[in-house]
N, CA and C of each residue as an Amber inpcrd file, in Angstrom:
protein
   222
  -5.8740000   9.0510000  44.7550000  -6.4930000   7.7770000  45.0920000
  -7.9410000   7.7410000  44.6180000  -8.6200000   8.8700000  44.7620000
 -10.0190000   8.9140000  44.3770000 -10.1810000   8.7600000  42.8730000
  -9.2660000   9.3580000  42.0880000  -9.3380000   9.2110000  40.6350000
  -9.1340000   7.7620000  40.2150000  -8.1920000   7.0940000  40.8600000
  -7.9540000   5.6930000  40.5400000  -9.1670000   4.8490000  40.8900000
  -9.7970000   5.1570000  41.9930000 -10.9790000   4.4040000  42.4040000
 -12.1120000   4.6280000  41.4080000 -12.2590000   5.8580000  40.9270000
 -13.3040000   6.1310000  39.9450000 -12.9920000   5.4590000  38.6130000
 -11.7120000   5.4650000  38.2070000 -11.3400000   4.8660000  36.9270000
 -11.5560000   3.3590000  36.9340000 -11.0740000   2.6980000  37.9610000
 -11.1860000   1.2510000  38.0150000 -12.5480000   0.7860000  38.5010000
 -13.4020000   1.7070000  38.9050000 -14.7330000   1.3460000  39.3740000
 -15.6540000   0.9350000  38.2490000 -15.4270000   1.4450000  37.0540000
 -16.2720000   1.1320000  35.9130000 -15.9310000  -0.2580000  35.3820000
 -16.9450000  -1.0130000  35.0380000 -16.7520000  -2.3660000  34.5100000
 -16.0470000  -2.3010000  33.1540000 -16.3950000  -1.2850000  32.3620000
 -15.7700000  -1.1300000  31.0510000 -14.2760000  -0.8570000  31.2090000
 -13.9070000  -0.0260000  32.1470000 -12.4990000   0.2820000  32.3730000
 -11.7490000  -0.9180000  32.9320000 -12.3980000  -1.6830000  33.7850000
 -11.7590000  -2.8900000  34.3200000 -11.4940000  -3.8850000  33.2040000
 -12.4350000  -4.0100000  32.2860000 -12.2560000  -4.9330000  31.1590000
 -11.1320000  -4.4520000  30.2460000 -11.0430000  -3.1400000  30.0460000
  -9.9880000  -2.6010000  29.1920000  -8.6190000  -2.8310000  29.8210000
  -8.4950000  -2.6140000  31.1070000  -7.2210000  -2.8200000  31.7950000
  -6.8420000  -4.2980000  31.7780000  -7.8130000  -5.1660000  32.0170000
  -7.5410000  -6.5990000  32.0160000  -7.1360000  -7.0720000  30.6200000
  -7.7910000  -6.5470000  29.5900000  -7.4410000  -6.9240000  28.2180000
  -6.0440000  -6.4530000  27.8360000  -5.6980000  -5.2310000  28.2410000
  -4.3660000  -4.7030000  27.9430000  -3.2930000  -5.4950000  28.6760000
  -3.5630000  -5.8620000  29.9090000  -2.6010000  -6.6490000  30.6720000
  -2.4260000  -8.0370000  30.0600000  -3.5210000  -8.6560000  29.6530000
  -3.4360000  -9.9810000  29.0310000  -2.6810000  -9.9190000  27.7120000
  -2.9210000  -8.8670000  26.9290000  -2.2160000  -8.7120000  25.6630000
  -0.7280000  -8.5010000  25.8980000  -0.3990000  -7.7160000  26.8960000
   1.0070000  -7.4790000  27.2070000   1.7080000  -8.7390000  27.6730000
   1.0460000  -9.5240000  28.4750000   1.6510000 -10.7660000  28.9620000
   1.7430000 -11.8240000  27.8650000   0.7660000 -11.8470000  26.9750000
   0.7650000 -12.8600000  25.9250000   1.8260000 -12.5850000  24.8700000
   2.1530000 -11.3150000  24.6530000   3.0870000 -11.0040000  23.5800000
   4.5450000 -11.0510000  24.0220000   4.8150000 -11.2590000  25.2890000
   6.2030000 -11.2540000  25.7460000   6.9720000 -12.4780000  25.2610000
   6.3420000 -13.6070000  25.0640000   7.0440000 -14.8140000  24.6610000
   7.0670000 -15.0350000  23.1650000   6.5290000 -14.1200000  22.3820000
   6.3890000 -14.3400000  20.9500000   7.4420000 -13.6000000  20.1410000
   8.6480000 -13.4990000  20.6490000   9.7030000 -12.8100000  19.9250000
  10.5190000 -13.8180000  19.1260000  10.4950000 -13.6420000  17.8210000
  11.2490000 -14.5280000  16.9470000  12.3830000 -13.7420000  16.3120000
  13.3890000 -14.4490000  15.8680000  14.5080000 -13.7930000  15.2030000
  14.0670000 -13.3860000  13.8000000  14.0640000 -12.0850000  13.5440000
  13.6190000 -11.5620000  12.2620000  14.7980000 -10.8770000  11.5960000
  15.0350000 -11.2030000  10.3490000  16.1000000 -10.5640000   9.5900000
  15.6070000  -9.2060000   9.1090000  16.2990000  -8.1510000   9.4910000
  15.8580000  -6.8040000   9.1380000  16.6500000  -6.2100000   7.9840000
  17.5360000  -6.9780000   7.3860000  18.3660000  -6.4170000   6.3190000
  17.5410000  -6.0230000   5.0940000  16.5480000  -6.8270000   4.7370000
  15.7150000  -6.4990000   3.5880000  14.9200000  -5.2280000   3.8410000
  14.4100000  -5.0870000   5.0570000  13.6050000  -3.9120000   5.3910000
  14.4620000  -2.6540000   5.3730000  15.6380000  -2.7120000   5.9760000
  16.4940000  -1.5300000   5.9980000  16.9850000  -1.1680000   4.5960000
  17.2430000  -2.1660000   3.7670000  17.6370000  -1.8930000   2.3840000
  16.5070000  -1.2120000   1.6210000  15.2980000  -1.7070000   1.7920000
  14.1460000  -1.1080000   1.1070000  13.9110000   0.3220000   1.5870000
  14.0510000   0.5520000   2.8800000  13.8670000   1.9040000   3.4080000
  14.9450000   2.8510000   2.9050000  16.1550000   2.3760000   2.8050000
  17.2440000   3.2120000   2.2930000  16.9940000   3.5840000   0.8360000
  16.5790000   2.6170000   0.0370000  16.2780000   2.8880000  -1.3660000
  15.0870000   3.8340000  -1.5090000  14.0820000   3.6470000  -0.6820000
  12.9150000   4.5280000  -0.7330000  13.2940000   5.9410000  -0.3100000
  14.1770000   6.0600000   0.6560000  14.6310000   7.3820000   1.0830000
  15.3970000   8.0960000  -0.0110000  16.2130000   7.3600000  -0.7380000
  16.9580000   7.9590000  -1.8590000  16.0070000   8.4040000  -2.9590000
  15.0100000   7.5980000  -3.2500000  14.0310000   7.9630000  -4.2780000
  13.2260000   9.1840000  -3.8360000  12.8710000   9.2500000  -2.5880000
  12.1220000  10.3990000  -2.0660000  12.9670000  11.6680000  -2.1310000
  14.2560000  11.5470000  -1.8880000  15.1430000  12.7120000  -1.9760000
  15.2230000  13.2300000  -3.4050000  15.2600000  12.3300000  -4.3780000
  15.3090000  12.7430000  -5.7860000  14.0160000  13.4580000  -6.1770000
  12.8940000  12.9120000  -5.7730000  11.6060000  13.5350000  -6.0890000
  11.4860000  14.8870000  -5.3970000  11.8990000  14.9620000  -4.1480000
  11.8540000  16.2290000  -3.4180000  12.7330000  17.2870000  -4.0560000
  13.9100000  16.8970000  -4.5050000  14.8060000  17.8450000  -5.1730000
  14.2010000  18.3290000  -6.4840000  13.5630000  17.4400000  -7.2240000
  12.9300000  17.8360000  -8.4900000  11.8000000  18.8290000  -8.2450000
  11.0060000  18.5790000  -7.2240000   9.9120000  19.4970000  -6.8890000
  10.4670000  20.8520000  -6.4890000  11.5250000  20.8570000  -5.7090000
  12.1390000  22.1070000  -5.2860000  12.6910000  22.8860000  -6.4760000
  13.3050000  22.1980000  -7.4230000  13.8270000  22.8590000  -8.6220000
  12.6870000  23.4780000  -9.4270000  11.5810000  22.7810000  -9.5500000
  10.4370000  23.3080000 -10.2890000   9.8770000  24.5560000  -9.5980000
   9.7310000  24.5070000  -8.2840000   9.1990000  25.6550000  -7.5490000
  10.1240000  26.8570000  -7.6770000  11.4180000  26.6490000  -7.5250000
  12.3770000  27.7500000  -7.6610000  12.3640000  28.2760000  -9.0920000
  12.2500000  27.4090000 -10.0730000  12.1710000  27.8460000 -11.4660000
  10.9500000  28.7110000 -11.7350000   9.8200000  28.3220000 -11.1870000
   8.5930000  29.1160000 -11.3640000   8.7600000  30.4930000 -10.7240000
   9.2860000  30.5280000  -9.5130000   9.4960000  31.8100000  -8.8270000
  10.4720000  32.6910000  -9.6060000  11.5510000  32.1080000 -10.1150000
  12.5310000  32.8780000 -10.8730000  11.9170000  33.4140000 -12.1560000
  11.1210000  32.6080000 -12.8460000  10.4640000  33.0520000 -14.0670000
   9.5290000  34.2220000 -13.7830000   8.7600000  34.1240000 -12.7060000
   7.8710000  35.2160000 -12.3300000   8.6550000  36.4820000 -11.9760000
   9.7590000  36.3130000 -11.2970000  10.5950000  37.4530000 -10.8940000
  11.1820000  38.1380000 -12.1290000  11.6840000  37.3490000 -13.0790000
  12.2630000  37.9100000 -14.3040000  11.1820000  38.5670000 -15.1430000
  10.0280000  37.9560000 -15.2220000   8.9210000  38.4960000 -16.0160000
   8.4200000  39.8190000 -15.4250000   8.3790000  39.9160000 -14.1190000
   7.9290000  41.1550000 -13.4720000   8.9440000  42.2700000 -13.6720000
  10.2140000  41.9420000 -13.8450000  11.2510000  42.9600000 -14.0280000
  11.2200000  43.5460000 -15.4320000  10.6300000  42.8610000 -16.3800000
  10.6130000  43.3560000 -17.7670000   9.5840000  44.4060000 -17.9410000
């Protein structure tokens, strides 16, 4: 109880709590129907592209390590 009294005792903290509450109440009625198909398609394509780039980087790193290993064996 004492911590709550100290937290809400400050004018700055009271303003922050009031602002957060007002923002939360104001945003509850602003939900519109949004089509997410374009976003999910773009994310799927970006994920596939990232997988290709990641695989290429991995192949390069493994190739460098293998070259060093073979060179050290000679």
